[in-house]
C-alpha positions as CSV (number, residue, x, y, z in Angstrom):
1,X,113.1,94.5,121.7
2,X,111.5,91.0,120.5
3,X,109.3,90.7,117.5
4,X,106.1,90.4,119.8
5,X,107.1,93.2,121.9
6,X,107.9,95.7,118.7
7,X,104.2,94.4,117.3
8,X,102.9,95.5,120.6
9,X,104.3,99.0,120.4
10,X,103.2,99.8,116.8
11,X,99.5,101.4,117.7
12,X,101.5,104.1,119.4
13,X,102.6,104.9,116.7
14,X,99.9,107.4,114.2
15,X,98.8,105.0,111.7
16,X,96.0,105.6,108.7
17,X,93.2,103.3,108.6
18,X,92.8,104.1,105.0
19,X,96.6,103.9,104.2
20,X,97.3,100.5,105.6
21,X,94.4,99.1,103.8
22,X,95.1,100.5,100.7
23,X,98.2,98.4,100.5
24,X,96.2,95.4,99.7
25,X,95.2,97.1,96.6
26,X,97.6,94.8,94.8
27,X,96.3,91.8,95.6
28,X,92.4,92.9,94.8
29,X,93.2,94.4,91.8
30,X,93.3,91.3,89.3
31,X,89.8,90.6,90.7
32,X,88.8,94.3,91.0
33,X,85.9,93.6,88.0
34,X,84.5,91.1,90.0
35,X,84.8,93.1,93.5
36,X,83.2,96.2,92.7
37,X,80.9,94.1,90.0
38,X,79.5,92.6,93.2
39,X,79.3,96.4,95.3
40,X,77.2,97.3,92.8
41,X,75.2,94.2,92.7
42,X,75.0,94.9,95.9
43,X,74.3,98.3,95.8
44,X,71.2,97.8,93.5
45,X,70.1,94.9,95.7
46,X,69.9,97.1,98.6
47,X,68.2,100.3,96.6
48,X,65.2,97.6,96.0
49,X,64.8,98.0,100.2
50,X,64.4,101.7,99.2
51,X,61.4,100.9,96.4
52,X,59.2,99.8,98.5
53,X,58.5,102.5,100.8
54,X,57.3,104.0,97.2
55,X,55.2,100.9,96.3
56,X,53.9,101.3,99.8
57,X,52.9,105.2,99.7
58,X,51.7,104.3,96.4
59,X,48.9,101.3,97.7
60,X,48.2,103.5,101.0
61,X,47.2,106.9,98.7
62,X,45.8,104.8,95.6
63,X,44.3,101.4,96.1
64,X,43.8,101.4,99.6
65,X,42.1,105.1,99.6
66,X,40.0,104.3,96.6
67,X,39.0,100.9,98.0
68,X,40.5,99.0,94.8
69,X,41.2,95.5,96.1
70,X,42.5,94.4,92.5
71,X,44.9,97.1,93.1
72,X,45.9,96.5,96.4
73,X,46.4,92.4,94.7
74,X,48.5,94.1,92.5
75,X,50.5,96.0,95.1
76,X,51.3,92.9,96.8
77,X,52.7,91.4,94.3
78,X,55.2,93.8,93.0
79,X,56.3,94.2,96.7
80,X,57.0,90.4,96.3
81,X,58.7,90.6,92.9
82,X,61.0,94.0,94.3
83,X,62.0,91.5,97.4
84,X,62.8,88.5,95.2
85,X,64.4,91.2,93.2
86,X,67.0,92.1,95.9
87,X,67.0,88.8,97.1
88,X,68.6,87.4,94.0
89,X,70.9,90.3,93.8
90,X,72.1,89.4,97.2
91,X,72.8,85.8,96.4
92,X,74.3,87.3,93.0
93,X,77.0,89.4,95.0
94,X,78.2,86.2,97.1
95,X,78.5,84.3,93.9
96,X,80.8,86.9,92.2
97,X,82.9,87.3,95.4
98,X,83.7,84.0,96.5
99,X,86.0,82.4,94.7
100,X,88.0,85.2,93.6
101,X,88.9,86.7,97.0
102,X,89.4,83.2,98.4
103,X,92.2,83.4,95.5
104,X,93.3,86.9,97.1
105,X,93.8,85.0,101.1
106,X,95.6,82.0,98.8
107,X,97.8,84.4,96.7
108,X,98.7,86.4,100.2
109,X,99.5,83.5,101.9
110,X,101.7,81.8,99.6
111,X,103.6,85.1,99.4
112,X,103.8,85.8,103.0
113,X,105.1,81.6,102.8
114,X,107.6,82.2,100.2
115,X,108.9,85.5,101.7
116,X,109.5,84.3,105.2
117,X,111.4,81.5,103.6
118,X,113.7,83.5,101.6
119,X,114.3,85.9,104.9
120,X,117.7,85.1,106.4
121,X,118.2,83.1,110.0
122,X,118.8,86.1,111.8
123,X,115.0,86.7,111.3
124,X,113.9,83.6,112.3
125,X,116.0,83.8,115.1
126,X,114.1,87.3,116.5
127,X,110.7,86.2,115.7
128,X,108.4,83.7,117.7
129,X,106.8,81.1,115.7
130,X,103.0,81.7,116.9
131,X,103.6,85.1,115.5
132,X,104.2,84.1,112.1
133,X,101.8,81.4,112.4
134,X,98.3,84.1,113.4
135,X,99.7,86.5,110.8
136,X,99.5,83.4,108.0
137,X,96.9,82.2,109.1
138,X,93.9,84.2,111.4
139,X,95.0,87.2,110.3
140,X,94.8,87.0,106.6
141,X,91.3,85.0,107.3
142,X,90.0,88.5,108.6
143,X,91.1,90.4,105.6
144,X,89.4,88.0,103.2
145,X,86.0,88.4,105.8
146,X,86.2,92.3,105.6
147,X,87.3,92.2,101.8
148,X,84.3,90.0,100.6
149,X,81.9,91.8,103.7
150,X,83.1,94.4,105.1
151,X,84.3,96.7,102.4
152,X,81.2,95.4,100.1
153,X,79.1,96.7,102.7
154,X,80.7,100.0,104.0
155,X,80.4,101.2,100.4
156,X,77.3,99.7,100.1
157,X,75.4,100.6,103.4
158,X,76.9,104.4,102.8
159,X,75.4,104.5,99.4
160,X,72.4,103.4,100.8
161,X,72.1,105.8,103.3
162,X,72.9,109.1,101.1
163,X,70.0,107.6,98.5
164,X,67.6,107.4,101.6
165,X,68.6,110.5,103.3
166,X,68.1,112.0,99.6
167,X,64.4,110.2,98.8
168,X,63.5,111.1,102.8
169,X,64.2,114.7,101.6
170,X,62.4,114.2,98.7
171,X,59.2,113.1,100.4
172,X,59.0,115.6,103.3
173,X,61.9,117.7,103.5
174,X,61.0,119.3,107.1
175,X,60.5,115.5,108.6
176,X,64.0,114.5,106.7
177,X,66.0,117.2,108.3
178,X,65.2,115.9,111.9
179,X,66.3,112.3,110.5
180,X,69.8,114.3,109.4
181,X,70.6,116.2,112.8
182,X,72.2,113.4,115.0
183,X,74.6,112.6,111.6
184,X,77.3,115.0,112.4
185,X,77.0,113.6,116.2
186,X,77.5,110.3,115.2
187,X,80.6,110.9,112.8
188,X,82.3,112.3,116.0
189,X,81.7,109.6,118.0
190,X,82.3,107.2,115.3
191,X,85.8,109.0,115.1
192,X,86.5,108.6,118.9
193,X,85.4,105.0,118.8
194,X,88.3,104.3,115.8
195,X,91.1,105.7,117.7
196,X,90.5,103.5,120.7
197,X,89.4,100.7,118.7
198,X,92.5,100.6,116.7
199,X,94.7,100.2,119.5
200,X,93.0,97.8,121.3
201,X,92.2,95.3,118.1
202,X,96.0,95.5,116.9
203,X,96.8,94.4,121.0
204,X,94.3,91.6,120.7
205,X,96.4,90.6,117.3
206,X,99.4,90.2,119.1
207,X,98.4,88.7,122.1
208,X,96.5,86.1,119.8
209,X,100.3,85.5,118.4
210,X,102.2,85.1,121.8
211,X,99.2,82.7,122.9
212,X,100.1,80.9,119.6
213,X,103.5,80.8,120.0
214,X,103.3,79.1,123.9
215,X,100.6,76.4,122.3
216,X,103.0,75.5,119.7
217,X,106.3,75.0,122.0
218,X,104.0,73.4,124.3
219,X,103.3,70.8,121.7
220,X,106.7,70.6,120.0
221,X,108.0,70.2,123.9
222,X,105.7,67.6,125.4
223,X,108.2,65.4,126.2
224,X,110.0,68.1,128.5
225,X,107.1,69.0,130.2
226,X,106.0,65.7,131.0
227,X,109.3,64.7,132.0
228,X,110.0,67.4,134.2
229,X,106.4,67.8,135.3
230,X,105.9,70.9,134.2
231,X,102.4,70.8,132.9
232,X,101.3,72.7,135.8
233,X,103.3,75.5,135.3
234,X,102.9,75.5,131.6
235,X,98.8,75.4,131.7
236,X,99.5,78.2,134.2
237,X,101.5,80.2,131.9
238,X,99.0,79.4,129.3
239,X,96.5,80.6,131.0
240,X,97.8,84.1,132.3
241,X,97.7,84.6,128.5
242,X,94.9,83.7,127.8
243,X,93.3,85.8,130.6
244,X,95.2,88.7,129.3
245,X,93.3,88.2,125.6
246,X,90.3,87.4,127.4
247,X,90.8,91.2,129.0
248,X,91.3,93.0,125.7
249,X,88.8,91.0,123.7
250,X,86.2,92.1,126.7
251,X,87.8,95.6,126.3
252,X,87.1,95.6,122.4
253,X,83.5,94.0,122.9
254,X,83.0,97.3,125.8
255,X,84.2,99.8,123.4
256,X,81.4,98.2,120.8
257,X,79.0,98.1,122.6
258,X,79.3,101.7,123.1
259,X,79.2,102.8,120.3
260,X,76.4,100.1,118.8
261,X,74.4,101.7,122.2
262,X,74.8,105.4,120.6
263,X,74.6,104.2,117.3
264,X,71.0,102.6,117.8
265,X,69.3,104.8,119.7
266,X,70.1,108.4,118.6
267,X,68.6,107.8,115.8
268,X,65.8,106.4,117.0
269,X,64.8,109.0,119.1
270,X,65.0,111.8,116.1
271,X,62.6,108.5,114.5
272,X,60.4,108.6,117.2
273,X,60.2,112.7,117.0
274,X,59.9,112.3,113.1
275,X,57.2,109.8,113.9
276,X,55.1,112.3,116.4
277,X,55.5,115.6,114.3
278,X,54.8,113.5,111.0
279,X,51.2,112.2,112.9
280,X,49.8,115.7,114.0
281,X,50.7,116.8,110.1
282,X,48.6,114.5,108.4
283,X,46.1,115.4,111.1
284,X,46.5,118.7,109.9
285,X,45.9,118.0,106.6
286,X,49.5,119.3,105.9
287,X,50.8,115.2,104.8
288,X,48.7,112.2,103.4
289,X,48.8,109.4,105.2
290,X,51.0,107.1,102.4
291,X,53.8,109.4,102.4
292,X,53.9,109.1,106.5
293,X,54.2,105.2,105.9
294,X,56.7,105.5,102.8
295,X,58.7,108.3,104.5
296,X,58.8,106.3,108.2
297,X,59.6,103.0,106.2
298,X,62.2,104.5,104.2
299,X,63.4,105.6,107.8
300,X,63.0,102.0,109.1
301,X,65.0,100.6,106.0
302,X,67.8,103.1,106.8
303,X,68.1,101.7,109.8
304,X,70.6,98.5,109.4
305,X,72.9,100.9,107.3
306,X,72.8,103.1,110.0
307,X,72.8,100.8,112.7
308,X,75.8,98.3,111.4
309,X,78.4,101.5,111.2
310,X,79.4,100.3,114.5
311,X,80.4,96.9,113.7
312,X,81.9,97.7,110.3
313,X,84.3,100.7,111.7
314,X,85.4,97.8,114.0
315,X,85.6,95.0,111.6
316,X,88.0,98.0,109.7
317,X,90.1,98.4,112.3
318,X,90.6,94.9,113.0
319,X,91.4,94.0,109.1
320,X,93.8,97.4,109.0
321,X,95.8,96.2,112.3
322,X,95.5,92.1,110.1
323,X,97.1,94.1,107.3
324,X,99.8,96.0,109.3
325,X,100.9,92.8,110.9
326,X,100.9,91.1,107.7
327,X,103.0,93.6,105.7
328,X,105.4,93.8,109.2
329,X,106.9,90.4,107.5
330,X,106.4,91.5,104.2
331,X,108.7,94.4,104.5
332,X,111.3,92.8,106.3
333,X,113.9,92.6,103.7
334,X,115.7,90.0,102.3
335,X,119.0,90.5,101.2
336,X,120.3,91.6,98.1
337,X,121.4,88.9,95.4
338,X,124.1,89.5,93.2
339,X,123.1,90.6,89.9
340,X,124.1,88.3,86.5
341,X,123.4,84.9,87.7
342,X,127.2,83.8,87.7
343,X,128.0,80.0,88.5
344,X,130.6,77.9,90.7
345,X,132.8,77.0,87.6
346,X,133.0,73.4,87.7
347,X,136.1,71.5,89.7
348,X,138.8,70.8,87.5
349,X,139.8,66.9,87.9
350,X,142.8,66.2,90.1
351,X,144.8,63.5,87.3
352,X,145.2,60.3,88.9
353,X,143.2,60.7,92.0
354,X,139.6,60.3,92.9
355,X,139.8,64.1,95.4
356,X,138.6,67.1,93.8
357,X,141.0,69.7,92.8
358,X,140.8,73.6,92.5
359,X,141.5,76.0,95.7
360,X,138.9,74.2,97.9
361,X,137.5,76.4,101.0
362,X,139.0,79.7,101.6
363,X,138.4,81.9,104.7
364,X,140.4,85.7,104.2
365,X,140.3,87.6,107.3
366,X,136.4,87.0,108.1
367,X,134.9,89.3,110.8
368,X,131.0,88.4,111.8
369,X,129.1,90.1,113.9
370,X,125.1,89.4,114.5
371,X,123.1,92.4,112.8
372,X,121.0,92.7,116.5
373,X,124.2,92.9,118.9
374,X,124.6,95.4,120.8
375,X,126.9,98.3,119.5
376,X,130.4,98.1,120.1
377,X,130.4,94.5,121.1
378,X,133.0,92.5,120.1
379,X,132.5,90.1,116.8
380,X,132.3,86.5,117.4
381,X,134.6,86.1,114.5
382,X,137.1,89.0,114.3
383,X,139.7,88.1,111.2
384,X,139.6,84.4,110.6
385,X,141.9,83.2,108.0
386,X,141.6,79.4,107.0
387,X,142.1,77.2,103.8
388,X,140.8,74.1,103.5
389,X,142.6,72.8,100.4
390,X,140.8,70.6,97.8
391,X,139.5,67.2,98.6
392,X,140.4,67.6,102.0
393,X,138.7,66.7,105.8
394,X,139.5,69.9,107.7
395,X,138.0,69.5,111.2
396,X,137.3,72.2,113.5
397,X,137.4,72.4,117.2
398,X,137.4,75.3,119.6
399,X,135.9,75.8,123.2
400,X,132.0,76.1,123.7
401,X,130.9,79.6,122.4
402,X,133.9,79.9,120.7
403,X,132.1,80.5,117.5
404,X,132.7,77.2,115.5
405,X,128.6,77.0,114.2
406,X,128.5,80.5,113.3
407,X,131.7,79.8,110.9
408,X,130.5,76.9,109.0
409,X,127.1,78.5,108.6
410,X,128.7,81.4,106.8
411,X,130.2,79.1,104.2
412,X,126.2,78.3,102.6
413,X,125.6,81.7,103.3
414,X,122.7,81.2,106.4
415,X,124.5,84.2,107.6
416,X,126.1,86.7,105.8
417,X,130.1,87.9,106.4
418,X,130.8,91.5,108.4
419,X,133.4,91.9,106.3
420,X,136.2,89.5,104.7
421,X,135.8,86.9,101.9
422,X,134.8,83.9,101.4
423,X,135.7,81.6,98.3
424,X,135.0,78.3,96.8
425,X,137.6,76.9,94.3
426,X,138.5,80.8,94.1
427,X,134.7,82.2,93.7
428,X,134.0,84.7,96.0
429,X,130.4,83.2,97.4
430,X,129.3,86.9,97.8
431,X,128.8,87.1,93.9
432,X,127.0,83.6,93.7
433,X,123.3,83.4,94.4
434,X,122.5,81.6,97.1
435,X,120.8,79.1,95.2
436,X,123.9,78.8,93.9
437,X,126.3,78.5,96.7
438,X,124.0,76.1,98.2
439,X,123.6,73.7,95.0
440,X,127.4,73.0,96.1
441,X,127.4,72.7,99.9
442,X,125.7,70.3,102.1
443,X,125.3,70.7,105.5
444,X,124.3,68.6,108.7
445,X,123.4,70.2,111.6
446,X,124.3,68.9,115.4
447,X,119.9,69.3,116.2
448,X,118.6,67.6,113.1
449,X,115.4,68.4,111.9
450,X,113.4,66.6,109.7
451,X,109.8,67.3,107.9
452,X,106.2,65.3,108.5
453,X,107.1,63.5,105.0
454,X,108.5,59.8,104.9
455,X,112.5,58.5,105.0
456,X,112.7,59.3,101.3
457,X,111.5,62.6,101.0
458,X,113.6,63.6,104.3
459,X,116.6,62.2,102.6
460,X,116.1,63.2,98.8
461,X,115.6,66.8,100.1
462,X,119.6,67.0,100.3
463,X,119.8,67.1,96.9
464,X,116.6,67.7,93.5
465,X,118.3,65.6,91.1
466,X,119.0,62.2,93.4
467,X,117.5,59.0,92.9
468,X,116.6,56.0,94.6
469,X,120.2,54.5,94.1
470,X,121.7,57.6,95.9
471,X,119.1,57.1,98.9
472,X,120.5,54.0,98.9
473,X,124.1,54.9,99.1
474,X,123.4,57.5,101.2
475,X,121.6,55.2,104.1
476,X,124.3,52.8,103.6
477,X,127.0,55.4,104.7
478,X,124.8,57.0,107.6
479,X,124.4,53.4,108.7
480,X,120.6,54.1,108.7
481,X,119.4,50.9,106.2
482,X,119.4,48.5,109.0
483,X,116.7,50.4,111.2
484,X,115.0,51.9,108.4
485,X,114.3,48.9,106.8
486,X,112.7,47.6,110.5
487,X,110.1,50.4,110.2
488,X,106.8,49.3,108.9
489,X,106.8,51.4,104.9
490,X,110.1,51.4,105.2
491,X,111.8,54.2,103.0
492,X,108.1,55.0,102.5
493,X,107.7,55.2,106.8
494,X,106.2,58.7,107.3
495,X,108.0,59.9,110.5
496,X,105.8,62.2,111.6
497,X,106.1,65.6,113.2
498,X,110.1,66.6,113.8
499,X,110.8,63.5,113.6
500,X,110.3,62.7,117.3
501,X,108.7,59.0,116.3
502,X,112.5,57.9,116.0
503,X,115.3,58.4,118.4
504,X,117.9,61.4,118.6
505,X,120.6,59.2,116.6
506,X,118.5,57.4,114.0
507,X,117.5,61.6,113.4
508,X,120.9,62.4,113.1
509,X,122.2,59.2,111.2
510,X,119.3,60.5,108.4
511,X,120.4,64.2,108.7
512,X,123.6,62.9,107.7
513,X,122.1,60.8,104.6
514,X,120.3,63.8,103.6
515,X,123.6,65.7,103.7
516,X,125.3,63.2,101.8
517,X,122.7,61.9,99.1
518,X,123.9,64.4,96.2
519,X,127.8,63.9,96.7
520,X,128.1,67.7,97.2
521,X,131.0,69.2,95.8
522,X,131.7,71.4,99.7
523,X,130.5,69.4,102.9
524,X,130.0,71.1,105.9
525,X,129.2,69.0,109.1
526,X,128.4,70.4,112.6
527,X,129.5,67.7,114.9
528,X,126.7,64.8,113.1
529,X,127.6,62.2,115.1
530,X,127.3,63.9,118.9
531,X,123.9,61.5,119.7
532,X,125.5,58.3,118.5
533,X,127.0,55.3,120.2
534,X,130.0,54.5,120.2
535,X,129.5,51.3,118.0
536,X,127.3,53.1,115.5
537,X,130.1,56.2,115.4
538,X,132.7,53.9,114.7
539,X,130.3,52.3,111.7
540,X,129.1,55.5,110.5
541,X,132.6,57.1,110.7
542,X,134.5,54.0,108.5
543,X,131.7,54.6,105.7
544,X,131.9,58.5,105.8
545,X,135.6,58.0,104.8
546,X,134.4,57.2,101.4
547,X,132.6,60.0,101.4
548,X,135.0,62.5,102.7
549,X,137.7,61.2,100.3
550,X,135.8,62.9,97.4
551,X,134.9,66.1,98.8
552,X,136.0,69.0,100.5
553,X,134.7,68.9,104.1
554,X,134.6,70.8,107.4
555,X,133.5,69.2,110.2
556,X,133.3,71.0,114.1
557,X,134.0,68.5,116.4
558,X,134.1,68.2,119.8
559,X,135.5,64.3,120.5
560,X,138.7,62.8,119.2
561,X,136.5,59.7,117.2
562,X,135.3,62.4,115.1
563,X,138.7,64.6,115.0
564,X,140.2,61.3,113.5
565,X,138.3,61.6,110.5
566,X,140.2,64.7,109.3
567,X,143.4,65.4,107.8
568,X,144.2,68.6,109.6
569,X,142.9,70.1,112.5
570,X,141.6,73.8,112.9
571,X,141.7,75.2,116.9
572,X,139.3,78.6,117.0
573,X,139.8,80.5,119.8
574,X,139.2,84.3,120.8
575,X,137.2,84.6,117.3
576,X,140.5,83.6,114.8
577,X,142.1,80.6,114.4
578,X,144.8,80.0,117.0
579,X,146.5,76.9,115.3
580,X,146.3,74.5,112.5
581,X,148.1,71.3,112.2
582,X,147.4,67.6,112.3
583,X,145.8,65.9,115.6
584,X,148.5,64.7,116.9
585,X,150.9,67.8,115.9
586,X,148.5,69.9,118.2
587,X,148.3,67.1,121.1
588,X,152.1,68.0,120.8
589,X,152.4,71.8,120.8
590,X,148.9,73.5,122.1
591,X,147.7,73.2,125.9
592,X,144.5,74.7,124.7
593,X,143.8,72.0,122.1
594,X,145.3,69.2,124.3
595,X,142.5,70.5,127.3
596,X,140.2,70.4,124.9
597,X,140.8,66.6,123.2
598,X,141.8,64.8,127.1
599,X,140.4,67.4,129.6
600,X,144.4,67.9,130.4
601,X,145.9,71.3,131.5
602,X,149.6,72.7,130.3
603,X,151.2,71.4,133.6
604,X,149.6,67.9,133.4
605,X,151.9,65.3,131.7
606,X,150.8,64.6,127.9
607,X,150.0,61.7,126.1
608,X,151.3,60.4,122.6
609,X,148.8,60.3,119.8
610,X,148.6,57.2,118.0
């Protein structure tokens, strides 16, 4: 099941909104004083709206009844002062929460980003990019809105309603009971609304993630879309997802409209009943006009806290769904690192030679199966045994789908072996941290990835300690010096997203430069010259020989020209190393290798290798 499908299935499981939102507490705890202080200030500000009816009662039953004009002016000034004080308190609330909650959002986004960076490659193989983007942007913005507004006013409005109903009962308990009567049915309706809205809210957020994925893929693949004239089909796919999201949002709107209608209309009916009953009692002399005015003004002041319940419930449910989506990523386990911070011992010097000494790279009974592969399926690699001697360059050859790329990605621990062991100069990489392994192992992929940065920044990413001299050497080795010099700002030219302003061969050469810039102890090249023309390839190979002479390298090769870089060749077939030897030896002795390199079958005449 895809990540999107898993996410959309999640609402079917029973979920507690409160339990979900409580998971935000570790992020809120550092700023809890200002958050709860803001809530207390907001409660005080909201309570001012309940003080005004008491001032009105005094004005009506006092200065108005007595014809005291000065008293009326005093009462008006008092109402103005209460109103200004209330506005000041709400302004103070905003000031208290704005900065700390922006910091909470930033902290959550940073932690999500760091966690995603640490997750294994298998996680990224399963999760659509758009789902991760929507969780790191829209969902976190929604959570900040909830913490800054929704949570505060859930506390404020609930407190205001409780205080307000207490004031109503104190003023006149008979009329107060009339207004309290709809509370029980409103609670029941709110519970039904919450259970339905939570499912729809989660579905909308997941569909937004799917839509983001389509947009992201369409932008990155715009050349393919235009080249094959597929803009209409892509537009149709976007339209379908967009309409699906629109239908879900309309469903949300209908649910919200229904609960808002009930919450707004039901109290109004009982408010009207209380008004009729109150006027009748004033006419009978059982109630003063000031008390009725104060009672009705208090009831009107409670309209917004009561009517906002529907909106706050919707925001709470959307925030709980956003919290679940955030923690779905954060709960993904990061593979454990070995304790102790072991380091790879320094390579012993080889007397009289430039090549390193040591034990080189050794694969021993390595078995690998993808974690999400079906139970009982055969492993991709099944008992690989291979030794690359120190200073040796080993070419890895095999048919399409034989597992060559999978094997070389085990070396920098982009994937973890299912069983067996891999050693670097005699040290098991399972006992080293990934950071330590990757300090010594550099890799260039067949599909090069460049970032929205300068040429220099992209290449120097290969080694934190590299300087401009190392950069120049790496550019010369990869034969990138000429075209880089011709760029508008040379090494400081921004290459743009994915480096698409450059040709495929140029991107591949810069990726190769990134791999060699730090003079790595071990070098892994996954068919690094496939996008180059034969002349450029020959020049790169000539320059690369000097680098390979001082490192231990494993090179995935598909072409004889790349194989010629290697001292020996290993043939990967059926998940195992089927043969090891020089290029010439394997051409003469191994039919499968001969077929891969020349296209000739076993019964065809052999060719001599030179």
